[in-house]
All heavy atoms as a GROMACS GRO file, in nm:
protein
  612
    1THR      N    1  11.106  12.810   4.557
    1THR     CA    2  11.036  12.905   4.642
    1THR      C    3  11.136  12.963   4.742
    1THR      O    4  11.216  12.890   4.799
    1THR     CB    5  10.922  12.836   4.720
    1THR    OG1    6  10.831  12.780   4.625
    1THR    CG2    7  10.850  12.933   4.810
    2VAL      N    8  11.128  13.093   4.765
    2VAL     CA    9  11.211  13.159   4.866
    2VAL      C   10  11.121  13.211   4.976
    2VAL      O   11  11.020  13.276   4.950
    2VAL     CB   12  11.294  13.275   4.806
    2VAL    CG1   13  11.373  13.346   4.914
    2VAL    CG2   14  11.386  13.225   4.697
    3LEU      N   15  11.156  13.177   5.100
    3LEU     CA   16  11.083  13.226   5.217
    3LEU      C   17  11.172  13.321   5.296
    3LEU      O   18  11.289  13.291   5.320
    3LEU     CB   19  11.043  13.110   5.308
    3LEU     CG   20  10.948  13.006   5.250
    3LEU    CD1   21  10.927  12.894   5.350
    3LEU    CD2   22  10.815  13.069   5.212
    4SER      N   23  11.119  13.435   5.334
    4SER     CA   24  11.188  13.525   5.427
    4SER      C   25  11.129  13.500   5.565
    4SER      O   26  11.008  13.510   5.585
    4SER     CB   27  11.167  13.672   5.388
    4SER     OG   28  11.243  13.703   5.275
    5ILE      N   29  11.218  13.465   5.658
    5ILE     CA   30  11.176  13.432   5.795
    5ILE      C   31  11.237  13.535   5.888
    5ILE      O   32  11.359  13.549   5.896
    5ILE     CB   33  11.221  13.290   5.833
    5ILE    CG1   34  11.166  13.189   5.731
    5ILE    CG2   35  11.179  13.257   5.975
    5ILE    CD1   36  11.227  13.052   5.740
    6TYR      N   37  11.151  13.609   5.957
    6TYR     CA   38  11.194  13.715   6.049
    6TYR      C   39  11.189  13.659   6.191
    6TYR      O   40  11.086  13.607   6.234
    6TYR     CB   41  11.100  13.835   6.039
    6TYR     CG   42  11.100  13.900   5.903
    6TYR    CD1   43  11.028  13.845   5.797
    6TYR    CD2   44  11.171  14.017   5.881
    6TYR    CE1   45  11.027  13.905   5.672
    6TYR    CE2   46  11.170  14.078   5.756
    6TYR     CZ   47  11.099  14.021   5.653
    6TYR     OH   48  11.098  14.081   5.528
    7VAL      N   49  11.303  13.668   6.262
    7VAL     CA   50  11.306  13.620   6.400
    7VAL      C   51  11.326  13.738   6.495
    7VAL      O   52  11.379  13.841   6.456
    7VAL     CB   53  11.415  13.512   6.421
    7VAL    CG1   54  11.389  13.391   6.332
    7VAL    CG2   55  11.554  13.564   6.395
    8ASN      N   56  11.282  13.721   6.619
    8ASN     CA   57  11.275  13.832   6.712
    8ASN      C   58  11.391  13.842   6.810
    8ASN      O   59  11.379  13.903   6.914
    8ASN     CB   60  11.143  13.828   6.790
    8ASN     CG   61  11.124  13.697   6.864
    8ASN    OD1   62  11.218  13.620   6.880
    8ASN    ND2   63  11.003  13.671   6.909
    9ASP      N   64  11.503  13.778   6.777
    9ASP     CA   65  11.621  13.793   6.864
    9ASP      C   66  11.748  13.780   6.780
    9ASP      O   67  11.742  13.765   6.660
    9ASP     CB   68  11.619  13.694   6.980
    9ASP     CG   69  11.622  13.549   6.935
    9ASP    OD1   70  11.678  13.520   6.827
    9ASP    OD2   71  11.570  13.464   7.007
   10THR      N   72  11.862  13.788   6.847
   10THR     CA   73  11.989  13.787   6.775
   10THR      C   74  12.057  13.651   6.778
   10THR      O   75  12.169  13.637   6.731
   10THR     CB   76  12.086  13.891   6.837
   10THR    OG1   77  12.104  13.862   6.976
   10THR    CG2   78  12.032  14.031   6.820
   11LYS      N   79  11.992  13.549   6.832
   11LYS     CA   80  12.050  13.415   6.830
   11LYS      C   81  12.041  13.358   6.690
   11LYS      O   82  11.950  13.390   6.614
   11LYS     CB   83  11.974  13.323   6.927
   11LYS     CG   84  11.991  13.363   7.071
   11LYS     CD   85  11.912  13.269   7.160
   11LYS     CE   86  11.918  13.316   7.304
   11LYS     NZ   87  11.827  13.239   7.389
   12ASN      N   88  12.135  13.271   6.658
   12ASN     CA   89  12.135  13.208   6.527
   12ASN      C   90  12.047  13.084   6.530
   12ASN      O   91  12.078  12.987   6.599
   12ASN     CB   92  12.278  13.172   6.486
   12ASN     CG   93  12.287  13.129   6.342
   12ASN    OD1   94  12.188  13.087   6.282
   12ASN    ND2   95  12.406  13.140   6.286
   13HIS      N   96  11.936  13.087   6.458
   13HIS     CA   97  11.840  12.977   6.456
   13HIS      C   98  11.846  12.897   6.326
   13HIS      O   99  11.753  12.823   6.295
   13HIS     CB  100  11.698  13.032   6.475
   13HIS     CG  101  11.677  13.096   6.608
   13HIS    ND1  102  11.663  13.024   6.724
   13HIS    CD2  103  11.668  13.226   6.645
   13HIS    CE1  104  11.645  13.106   6.826
   13HIS    NE2  105  11.649  13.230   6.780
   14MET      N  106  11.954  12.913   6.250
   14MET     CA  107  11.961  12.850   6.119
   14MET      C  108  11.945  12.697   6.126
   14MET      O  109  11.868  12.639   6.051
   14MET     CB  110  12.093  12.884   6.050
   14MET     CG  111  12.096  12.840   5.905
   14MET     SD  112  12.249  12.879   5.818
   14MET     CE  113  12.277  13.049   5.858
   15LEU      N  114  12.017  12.632   6.216
   15LEU     CA  115  12.009  12.486   6.227
   15LEU      C  116  11.868  12.441   6.261
   15LEU      O  117  11.815  12.347   6.200
   15LEU     CB  118  12.108  12.435   6.332
   15LEU     CG  119  12.107  12.284   6.355
   15LEU    CD1  120  12.141  12.208   6.226
   15LEU    CD2  121  12.203  12.247   6.466
   16ASP      N  122  11.804  12.508   6.353
   16ASP     CA  123  11.668  12.474   6.394
   16ASP      C  124  11.571  12.490   6.277
   16ASP      O  125  11.483  12.405   6.255
   16ASP     CB  126  11.626  12.560   6.513
   16ASP     CG  127  11.498  12.511   6.578
   16ASP    OD1  128  11.478  12.388   6.586
   16ASP    OD2  129  11.417  12.596   6.619
   17LEU      N  130  11.586  12.596   6.201
   17LEU     CA  131  11.498  12.620   6.086
   17LEU      C  132  11.518  12.513   5.979
   17LEU      O  133  11.421  12.462   5.923
   17LEU     CB  134  11.522  12.759   6.028
   17LEU     CG  135  11.474  12.875   6.114
   17LEU    CD1  136  11.526  13.007   6.060
   17LEU    CD2  137  11.323  12.877   6.121
   18VAL      N  138  11.643  12.477   5.953
   18VAL     CA  139  11.671  12.373   5.853
   18VAL      C  140  11.612  12.240   5.898
   18VAL      O  141  11.555  12.166   5.817
   18VAL     CB  142  11.822  12.362   5.825
   18VAL    CG1  143  11.855  12.240   5.741
   18VAL    CG2  144  11.872  12.488   5.754
   19GLN      N  145  11.622  12.208   6.027
   19GLN     CA  146  11.563  12.085   6.078
   19GLN      C  147  11.412  12.085   6.062
   19GLN      O  148  11.352  11.985   6.021
   19GLN     CB  149  11.599  12.064   6.225
   19GLN     CG  150  11.743  12.022   6.246
   19GLN     CD  151  11.780  12.011   6.393
   19GLN    OE1  152  11.722  12.078   6.479
   19GLN    NE2  153  11.877  11.927   6.422
   20THR      N  154  11.348  12.197   6.092
   20THR     CA  155  11.202  12.208   6.076
   20THR      C  156  11.163  12.186   5.930
   20THR      O  157  11.068  12.112   5.900
   20THR     CB  158  11.153  12.347   6.123
   20THR    OG1  159  11.185  12.363   6.261
   20THR    CG2  160  11.003  12.363   6.104
   21ILE      N  161  11.236  12.248   5.839
   21ILE     CA  162  11.206  12.236   5.697
   21ILE      C  163  11.229  12.092   5.649
   21ILE      O  164  11.147  12.036   5.577
   21ILE     CB  165  11.289  12.337   5.615
   21ILE    CG1  166  11.246  12.480   5.650
   21ILE    CG2  167  11.276  12.311   5.466
   21ILE    CD1  168  11.339  12.588   5.600
   22SER      N  169  11.339  12.031   5.692
   22SER     CA  170  11.370  11.895   5.651
   22SER      C  171  11.266  11.796   5.701
   22SER      O  172  11.234  11.698   5.632
   22SER     CB  173  11.508  11.854   5.702
   22SER     OG  174  11.607  11.932   5.640
   23MET      N  175  11.211  11.819   5.820
   23MET     CA  176  11.109  11.730   5.875
   23MET      C  177  10.980  11.734   5.793
   23MET      O  178  10.899  11.643   5.801
   23MET     CB  179  11.082  11.764   6.022
   23MET     CG  180  11.195  11.722   6.113
   23MET     SD  181  11.180  11.776   6.285
   23MET     CE  182  11.014  11.731   6.326
   24MET      N  183  10.963  11.838   5.713
   24MET     CA  184  10.845  11.851   5.626
   24MET      C  185  10.872  11.791   5.487
   24MET      O  186  10.795  11.811   5.395
   24MET     CB  187  10.806  11.998   5.613
   24MET     CG  188  10.770  12.067   5.742
   24MET     SD  189  10.624  12.002   5.819
   24MET     CE  190  10.500  12.039   5.697
   25ASN      N  191  10.986  11.720   5.473
   25ASN     CA  192  11.027  11.659   5.345
   25ASN      C  193  11.044  11.763   5.235
   25ASN      O  194  11.005  11.742   5.120
   25ASN     CB  195  10.929  11.550   5.301
   25ASN     CG  196  10.934  11.430   5.393
   25ASN    OD1  197  11.041  11.392   5.438
   25ASN    ND2  198  10.819  11.373   5.423
   26VAL      N  199  11.102  11.876   5.272
   26VAL     CA  200  11.129  11.984   5.178
   26VAL      C  201  11.281  12.000   5.168
   26VAL      O  202  11.351  11.998   5.270
   26VAL     CB  203  11.064  12.117   5.226
   26VAL    CG1  204  11.105  12.233   5.137
   26VAL    CG2  205  10.912  12.102   5.231
   27SER      N  206  11.332  12.012   5.048
   27SER     CA  207  11.475  12.028   5.026
   27SER      C  208  11.514  12.175   5.036
   27SER      O  209  11.449  12.262   4.978
   27SER     CB  210  11.514  11.978   4.887
   27SER     OG  211  11.486  11.842   4.874
   28VAL      N  212  11.622  12.202   5.111
   28VAL     CA  213  11.676  12.337   5.122
   28VAL      C  214  11.785  12.352   5.016
   28VAL      O  215  11.878  12.273   5.011
   28VAL     CB  216  11.734  12.362   5.263
   28VAL    CG1  217  11.803  12.497   5.270
   28VAL    CG2  218  11.625  12.352   5.368
   29GLU      N  219  11.772  12.453   4.932
   29GLU     CA  220  11.868  12.476   4.824
   29GLU      C  221  11.965  12.588   4.854
   29GLU      O  222  12.071  12.595   4.794
   29GLU     CB  223  11.793  12.503   4.693
   29GLU     CG  224  11.708  12.385   4.650
   29GLU     CD  225  11.626  12.413   4.525
   29GLU    OE1  226  11.624  12.530   4.478
   29GLU    OE2  227  11.563  12.320   4.476
   30GLY      N  228  11.930  12.676   4.946
   30GLY     CA  229  12.020  12.785   4.980
   30GLY      C  230  11.966  12.867   5.096
   30GLY      O  231  11.845  12.872   5.117
   31ILE      N  232  12.059  12.927   5.172
   31ILE     CA  233  12.021  13.009   5.287
   31ILE      C  234  12.106  13.135   5.286
   31ILE      O  235  12.227  13.130   5.267
   31ILE     CB  236  12.044  12.935   5.420
   31ILE    CG1  237  11.963  12.807   5.425
   31ILE    CG2  238  12.010  13.025   5.538
   31ILE    CD1  239  11.994  12.721   5.546
   32LYS      N  240  12.040  13.247   5.309
   32LYS     CA  241  12.109  13.374   5.326
   32LYS      C  242  12.056  13.435   5.455
   32LYS      O  243  11.935  13.447   5.473
   32LYS     CB  244  12.078  13.466   5.208
   32LYS     CG  245  12.139  13.603   5.219
   32LYS     CD  246  12.101  13.687   5.098
   32LYS     CE  247  12.144  13.830   5.115
   32LYS     NZ  248  12.093  13.915   5.007
   33ASN      N  249  12.147  13.466   5.548
   33ASN     CA  250  12.100  13.529   5.671
   33ASN      C  251  12.148  13.675   5.676
   33ASN      O  252  12.258  13.706   5.634
   33ASN     CB  253  12.137  13.452   5.796
   33ASN     CG  254  12.285  13.441   5.818
   33ASN    OD1  255  12.363  13.450   5.725
   33ASN    ND2  256  12.325  13.419   5.941
   34ILE      N  257  12.059  13.760   5.723
   34ILE     CA  258  12.084  13.903   5.730
   34ILE      C  259  12.070  13.946   5.875
   34ILE      O  260  11.966  13.923   5.937
   34ILE     CB  261  11.982  13.980   5.641
   34ILE    CG1  262  11.988  13.927   5.497
   34ILE    CG2  263  12.008  14.129   5.647
   34ILE    CD1  264  11.864  13.956   5.417
   35ASN      N  265  12.175  14.006   5.929
   35ASN     CA  266  12.172  14.054   6.067
   35ASN      C  267  12.130  14.200   6.066
   35ASN      O  268  12.198  14.284   6.008
   35ASN     CB  269  12.310  14.037   6.130
   35ASN     CG  270  12.312  14.074   6.276
   35ASN    OD1  271  12.222  14.140   6.326
   35ASN    ND2  272  12.416  14.033   6.345
   36ARG      N  273  12.018  14.229   6.130
   36ARG     CA  274  11.966  14.366   6.137
   36ARG      C  275  11.986  14.426   6.276
   36ARG      O  276  11.904  14.506   6.321
   36ARG     CB  277  11.817  14.368   6.101
   36ARG     CG  278  11.789  14.333   5.959
   36ARG     CD  279  11.817  14.451   5.869
   36ARG     NE  280  11.778  14.421   5.733
   36ARG     CZ  281  11.845  14.459   5.627
   36ARG    NH1  282  11.955  14.528   5.641
   36ARG    NH2  283  11.804  14.428   5.508
   37GLY      N  284  12.092  14.386   6.344
   37GLY     CA  285  12.120  14.442   6.476
   37GLY      C  286  12.046  14.369   6.585
   37GLY      O  287  12.104  14.288   6.657
   38ASP      N  288  11.916  14.395   6.601
   38ASP     CA  289  11.839  14.333   6.708
   38ASP      C  290  11.761  14.210   6.660
   38ASP      O  291  11.685  14.153   6.736
   38ASP     CB  292  11.743  14.435   6.770
   38ASP     CG  293  11.641  14.488   6.670
   38ASP    OD1  294  11.667  14.479   6.548
   38ASP    OD2  295  11.537  14.539   6.714
   39ARG      N  296  11.780  14.171   6.534
   39ARG     CA  297  11.708  14.054   6.482
   39ARG      C  298  11.778  13.998   6.359
   39ARG      O  299  11.863  14.064   6.302
   39ARG     CB  300  11.563  14.090   6.449
   39ARG     CG  301  11.551  14.186   6.332
   39ARG     CD  302  11.409  14.215   6.299
   39ARG     NE  303  11.342  14.257   6.421
   39ARG     CZ  304  11.239  14.334   6.427
   39ARG    NH1  305  11.186  14.379   6.317
   39ARG    NH2  306  11.185  14.368   6.541
   40TYR      N  307  11.739  13.879   6.323
   40TYR     CA  308  11.788  13.815   6.201
   40TYR      C  309  11.674  13.800   6.102
   40TYR      O  310  11.558  13.784   6.141
   40TYR     CB  311  11.841  13.674   6.230
   40TYR     CG  312  11.986  13.667   6.268
   40TYR    CD1  313  12.024  13.649   6.400
   40TYR    CD2  314  12.087  13.672   6.172
   40TYR    CE1  315  12.156  13.639   6.436
   40TYR    CE2  316  12.220  13.663   6.207
   40TYR     CZ  317  12.255  13.646   6.339
   40TYR     OH  318  12.386  13.635   6.375
   41ILE      N  319  11.709  13.801   5.975
   41ILE     CA  320  11.617  13.765   5.868
   41ILE      C  321  11.686  13.655   5.789
   41ILE      O  322  11.803  13.669   5.751
   41ILE     CB  323  11.586  13.883   5.775
   41ILE    CG1  324  11.528  14.000   5.854
   41ILE    CG2  325  11.491  13.840   5.663
   41ILE    CD1  326  11.522  14.130   5.776
   42TYR      N  327  11.616  13.544   5.768
   42TYR     CA  328  11.669  13.434   5.690
   42TYR      C  329  11.592  13.426   5.558
   42TYR      O  330  11.470  13.417   5.560
   42TYR     CB  331  11.653  13.301   5.764
   42TYR     CG  332  11.728  13.296   5.895
   42TYR    CD1  333  11.666  13.330   6.014
   42TYR    CD2  334  11.860  13.256   5.899
   42TYR    CE1  335  11.734  13.326   6.133
   42TYR    CE2  336  11.930  13.252   6.019
   42TYR     CZ  337  11.866  13.288   6.135
   42TYR     OH  338  11.934  13.283   6.254
   43ASP      N  339  11.664  13.430   5.447
   43ASP     CA  340  11.605  13.402   5.316
   43ASP      C  341  11.643  13.258   5.283
   43ASP      O  342  11.761  13.228   5.262
   43ASP     CB  343  11.658  13.497   5.209
   43ASP     CG  344  11.595  13.634   5.215
   43ASP    OD1  345  11.491  13.649   5.283
   43ASP    OD2  346  11.648  13.726   5.151
   44ILE      N  347  11.544  13.171   5.282
   44ILE     CA  348  11.569  13.029   5.260
   44ILE      C  349  11.504  12.988   5.129
   44ILE      O  350  11.384  13.002   5.111
   44ILE     CB  351  11.516  12.945   5.377
   44ILE    CG1  352  11.587  12.987   5.506
   44ILE    CG2  353  11.534  12.796   5.348
   44ILE    CD1  354  11.548  12.908   5.629
   45GLN      N  355  11.589  12.939   5.039
   45GLN     CA  356  11.540  12.889   4.911
   45GLN      C  357  11.516  12.740   4.926
   45GLN      O  358  11.606  12.666   4.966
   45GLN     CB  359  11.642  12.916   4.801
   45GLN     CG  360  11.594  12.875   4.664
   45GLN     CD  361  11.693  12.914   4.555
   45GLN    OE1  362  11.796  12.974   4.581
   45GLN    NE2  363  11.661  12.878   4.433
   46CYS      N  364  11.394  12.698   4.897
   46CYS     CA  365  11.360  12.557   4.914
   46CYS      C  366  11.271  12.510   4.800
   46CYS      O  367  11.215  12.590   4.726
   46CYS     CB  368  11.293  12.533   5.049
   46CYS     SG  369  11.156  12.642   5.086
   47TYR      N  370  11.262  12.380   4.787
   47TYR     CA  371  11.184  12.320   4.680
   47TYR      C  372  11.061  12.253   4.739
   47TYR      O  373  11.073  12.161   4.820
   47TYR     CB  374  11.267  12.217   4.602
   47TYR     CG  375  11.188  12.152   4.492
   47TYR    CD1  376  11.165  12.219   4.372
   47TYR    CD2  377  11.136  12.025   4.507
   47TYR    CE1  378  11.092  12.162   4.271
   47TYR    CE2  379  11.062  11.966   4.406
   47TYR     CZ  380  11.041  12.035   4.289
   47TYR     OH  381  10.966  11.977   4.190
   48VAL      N  382  10.942  12.300   4.704
   48VAL     CA  383  10.816  12.241   4.749
   48VAL      C  384  10.742  12.183   4.629
   48VAL      O  385  10.761  12.228   4.516
   48VAL     CB  386  10.726  12.342   4.824
   48VAL    CG1  387  10.790  12.387   4.953
   48VAL    CG2  388  10.696  12.463   4.737
   49THR      N  389  10.657  12.083   4.656
   49THR     CA  390  10.586  12.016   4.547
   49THR      C  391  10.459  12.090   4.506
   49THR      O  392  10.405  12.062   4.400
   49THR     CB  393  10.550  11.872   4.588
   49THR    OG1  394  10.473  11.876   4.708
   49THR    CG2  395  10.676  11.790   4.610
   50GLY      N  396  10.411  12.180   4.590
   50GLY     CA  397  10.290  12.253   4.556
   50GLY      C  398  10.249  12.347   4.667
   50GLY      O  399  10.314  12.358   4.771
   51ILE      N  400  10.137  12.416   4.645
   51ILE     CA  401  10.090  12.518   4.740
   51ILE      C  402  10.050  12.455   4.873
   51ILE      O  403  10.068  12.516   4.979
   51ILE     CB  404   9.976  12.603   4.678
   51ILE    CG1  405   9.950  12.728   4.761
   51ILE    CG2  406   9.850  12.522   4.660
   51ILE    CD1  407  10.054  12.833   4.746
   52GLU      N  408   9.997  12.333   4.871
   52GLU     CA  409   9.957  12.268   4.995
   52GLU      C  410  10.078  12.241   5.084
   52GLU      O  411  10.075  12.268   5.204
   52GLU     CB  412   9.884  12.136   4.964
   52GLU     CG  413   9.828  12.068   5.087
   52GLU     CD  414   9.750  11.942   5.052
   52GLU    OE1  415   9.685  11.940   4.946
   52GLU    OE2  416   9.757  11.848   5.132
   53GLN      N  417  10.185  12.190   5.025
   53GLN     CA  418  10.307  12.165   5.102
   53GLN      C  419  10.367  12.297   5.151
   53GLN      O  420  10.416  12.305   5.263
   53GLN     CB  421  10.409  12.087   5.019
   53GLN     CG  422  10.530  12.043   5.102
   53GLN     CD  423  10.634  11.969   5.021
   53GLN    OE1  424  10.655  12.000   4.905
   53GLN    NE2  425  10.698  11.872   5.084
   54LEU      N  426  10.361  12.401   5.069
   54LEU     CA  427  10.412  12.532   5.108
   54LEU      C  428  10.336  12.586   5.229
   54LEU      O  429  10.396  12.635   5.324
   54LEU     CB  430  10.403  12.630   4.991
   54LEU     CG  431  10.446  12.773   5.019
   54LEU    CD1  432  10.592  12.779   5.060
   54LEU    CD2  433  10.420  12.861   4.897
   55ASP      N  434  10.203  12.576   5.226
   55ASP     CA  435  10.122  12.624   5.338
   55ASP      C  436  10.155  12.549   5.467
   55ASP      O  437  10.167  12.610   5.574
   55ASP     CB  438   9.972  12.609   5.307
   55ASP     CG  439   9.925  12.709   5.201
   55ASP    OD1  440   9.995  12.810   5.178
   55ASP    OD2  441   9.818  12.684   5.142
   56LYS      N  442  10.171  12.417   5.458
   56LYS     CA  443  10.206  12.336   5.576
   56LYS      C  444  10.344  12.375   5.629
   56LYS      O  445  10.366  12.380   5.749
   56LYS     CB  446  10.201  12.187   5.543
   56LYS     CG  447  10.061  12.135   5.525
   56LYS     CD  448  10.062  11.987   5.491
   56LYS     CE  449   9.921  11.935   5.470
   56LYS     NZ  450   9.922  11.792   5.432
   57LEU      N  451  10.438  12.401   5.537
   57LEU     CA  452  10.573  12.440   5.576
   57LEU      C  453  10.571  12.573   5.650
   57LEU      O  454  10.633  12.587   5.756
   57LEU     CB  455  10.661  12.450   5.451
   57LEU     CG  456  10.803  12.501   5.473
   57LEU    CD1  457  10.880  12.410   5.567
   57LEU    CD2  458  10.875  12.515   5.340
   58ILE      N  459  10.498  12.671   5.598
   58ILE     CA  460  10.491  12.802   5.662
   58ILE      C  461  10.430  12.789   5.802
   58ILE      O  462  10.481  12.848   5.899
   58ILE     CB  463  10.413  12.903   5.575
   58ILE    CG1  464  10.497  12.937   5.450
   58ILE    CG2  465  10.378  13.029   5.653
   58ILE    CD1  466  10.424  13.019   5.346
   59LEU      N  467  10.326  12.710   5.816
   59LEU     CA  468  10.265  12.688   5.948
   59LEU      C  469  10.363  12.623   6.044
   59LEU      O  470  10.370  12.661   6.162
   59LEU     CB  471  10.139  12.603   5.936
   59LEU     CG  472  10.017  12.672   5.876
   59LEU    CD1  473   9.904  12.572   5.855
   59LEU    CD2  474   9.970  12.787   5.963
   60ALA      N  475  10.441  12.526   5.998
   60ALA     CA  476  10.539  12.458   6.084
   60ALA      C  477  10.647  12.555   6.130
   60ALA      O  478  10.688  12.553   6.246
   60ALA     CB  479  10.601  12.340   6.010
   61ILE      N  480  10.692  12.642   6.041
   61ILE     CA  481  10.796  12.740   6.077
   61ILE      C  482  10.740  12.841   6.178
   61ILE      O  483  10.808  12.878   6.274
   61ILE     CB  484  10.849  12.810   5.950
   61ILE    CG1  485  10.926  12.711   5.863
   61ILE    CG2  486  10.938  12.929   5.988
   61ILE    CD1  487  10.961  12.764   5.726
   62GLN      N  488  10.616  12.884   6.158
   62GLN     CA  489  10.556  12.984   6.246
   62GLN      C  490  10.533  12.933   6.388
   62GLN      O  491  10.517  13.012   6.479
   62GLN     CB  492  10.424  13.033   6.187
   62GLN     CG  493  10.442  13.122   6.066
   62GLN     CD  494  10.312  13.162   6.000
   62GLN    OE1  495  10.213  13.089   6.006
   62GLN    NE2  496  10.311  13.276   5.934
   63LYS      N  497  10.535  12.801   6.408
   63LYS     CA  498  10.515  12.746   6.542
   63LYS      C  499  10.633  12.772   6.634
   63LYS      O  500  10.620  12.762   6.755
   63LYS     CB  501  10.488  12.595   6.534
   63LYS     CG  502  10.351  12.563   6.480
   63LYS     CD  503  10.328  12.413   6.477
   63LYS     CE  504  10.191  12.382   6.420
   63LYS     NZ  505  10.168  12.237   6.411
   64ASN      N  506  10.749  12.806   6.578
   64ASN     CA  507  10.866  12.836   6.659
   64ASN      C  508  10.845  12.971   6.728
   64ASN      O  509  10.808  13.069   6.663
   64ASN     CB  510  10.992  12.840   6.572
   64ASN     CG  511  11.029  12.704   6.519
   64ASN    OD1  512  11.049  12.612   6.596
   64ASN    ND2  513  11.037  12.691   6.387
   65GLN      N  514  10.870  12.975   6.858
   65GLN     CA  515  10.839  13.095   6.937
   65GLN      C  516  10.922  13.217   6.897
   65GLN      O  517  10.881  13.330   6.918
   65GLN     CB  518  10.856  13.067   7.085
   65GLN     CG  519  10.999  13.031   7.125
   65GLN     CD  520  11.009  12.993   7.271
   65GLN    OE1  521  10.910  12.977   7.338
   65GLN    NE2  522  11.132  12.979   7.320
   66TYR      N  523  11.038  13.196   6.837
   66TYR     CA  524  11.124  13.308   6.799
   66TYR      C  525  11.088  13.366   6.662
   66TYR      O  526  11.142  13.468   6.622
   66TYR     CB  527  11.271  13.266   6.800
   66TYR     CG  528  11.300  13.143   6.717
   66TYR    CD1  529  11.318  13.153   6.580
   66TYR    CD2  530  11.307  13.018   6.776
   66TYR    CE1  531  11.341  13.041   6.504
   66TYR    CE2  532  11.331  12.905   6.701
   66TYR     CZ  533  11.349  12.918   6.564
   66TYR     OH  534  11.372  12.806   6.490
   67VAL      N  535  10.998  13.303   6.587
   67VAL     CA  536  10.962  13.351   6.453
   67VAL      C  537  10.855  13.458   6.464
   67VAL      O  538  10.749  13.438   6.522
   67VAL     CB  539  10.913  13.234   6.364
   67VAL    CG1  540  10.861  13.287   6.231
   67VAL    CG2  541  11.025  13.133   6.342
   68GLU      N  542  10.884  13.577   6.408
   68GLU     CA  543  10.786  13.686   6.404
   68GLU      C  544  10.691  13.670   6.287
   68GLU      O  545  10.572  13.685   6.299
   68GLU     CB  546  10.857  13.821   6.392
   68GLU     CG  547  10.916  13.871   6.520
   68GLU     CD  548  10.974  14.010   6.504
   68GLU    OE1  549  10.981  14.064   6.390
   68GLU    OE2  550  11.016  14.067   6.605
   69LYS      N  551  10.749  13.645   6.167
   69LYS     CA  552  10.664  13.626   6.049
   69LYS      C  553  10.742  13.553   5.942
   69LYS      O  554  10.865  13.551   5.941
   69LYS     CB  555  10.609  13.757   5.997
   69LYS     CG  556  10.709  13.851   5.934
   69LYS     CD  557  10.640  13.976   5.882
   69LYS     CE  558  10.743  14.075   5.829
   69LYS     NZ  559  10.680  14.191   5.768
   70VAL      N  560  10.665  13.493   5.851
   70VAL     CA  561  10.721  13.422   5.735
   70VAL      C  562  10.652  13.478   5.611
   70VAL      O  563  10.531  13.488   5.607
   70VAL     CB  564  10.696  13.269   5.745
   70VAL    CG1  565  10.755  13.197   5.624
   70VAL    CG2  566  10.752  13.213   5.875
   71GLU      N  567  10.733  13.514   5.512
   71GLU     CA  568  10.679  13.567   5.388
   71GLU      C  569  10.736  13.490   5.269
   71GLU      O  570  10.855  13.456   5.268
   71GLU     CB  571  10.719  13.714   5.369
   71GLU     CG  572  10.660  13.809   5.469
   71GLU     CD  573  10.706  13.953   5.445
   71GLU    OE1  574  10.814  13.974   5.387
   71GLU    OE2  575  10.633  14.042   5.488
   72ARG      N  576  10.651  13.463   5.173
   72ARG     CA  577  10.698  13.404   5.048
   72ARG      C  578  10.748  13.518   4.961
   72ARG      O  579  10.678  13.618   4.941
   72ARG     CB  580  10.586  13.329   4.978
   72ARG     CG  581  10.630  13.265   4.848
   72ARG     CD  582  10.517  13.190   4.784
   72ARG     NE  583  10.565  13.131   4.660
   72ARG     CZ  584  10.484  13.086   4.567
   72ARG    NH1  585  10.353  13.092   4.584
   72ARG    NH2  586  10.534  13.034   4.457
   73VAL      N  587  10.869  13.504   4.907
   73VAL     CA  588  10.928  13.606   4.822
   73VAL      C  589  10.893  13.575   4.677
   73VAL      O  590  10.922  13.467   4.627
   73VAL     CB  591  11.081  13.611   4.839
   73VAL    CG1  592  11.143  13.715   4.746
   73VAL    CG2  593  11.117  13.640   4.984
   74ILE      N  594  10.825  13.668   4.612
   74ILE     CA  595  10.789  13.654   4.471
   74ILE      C  596  10.888  13.736   4.389
   74ILE      O  597  10.900  13.857   4.410
   74ILE     CB  598  10.645  13.703   4.444
   74ILE    CG1  599  10.545  13.636   4.539
   74ILE    CG2  600  10.608  13.682   4.298
   74ILE    CD1  601  10.524  13.489   4.515
   75ARG      N  602  10.957  13.670   4.298
   75ARG     CA  603  11.057  13.743   4.215
   75ARG      C  604  11.022  13.735   4.071
   75ARG      O  605  10.963  13.650   4.020
   75ARG     CB  606  11.195  13.684   4.237
   75ARG     CG  607  11.242  13.710   4.379
   75ARG     CD  608  11.381  13.664   4.402
   75ARG     NE  609  11.411  13.689   4.543
   75ARG     CZ  610  11.512  13.641   4.606
   75ARG    NH1  611  11.597  13.563   4.544
   75ARG    NH2  612  11.532  13.666   4.732
   0.00000   0.00000   0.00000
């Protein structure tokens, strides 16, 4: 599963996001960060066991005050 995480500032939140994901017992397989000038977008590839774990993961990520939105990328 790939999640696109949009943050509302230019600080690098990669470590914090990886910690949040790891605390949910989800493995991170890859990270791509995109700097859009006034914000970052992180594409994080992770392995989830099912839709229930994915939903809990998205909710946990959205609790961070710097996160604008989280989208699942369907390819």
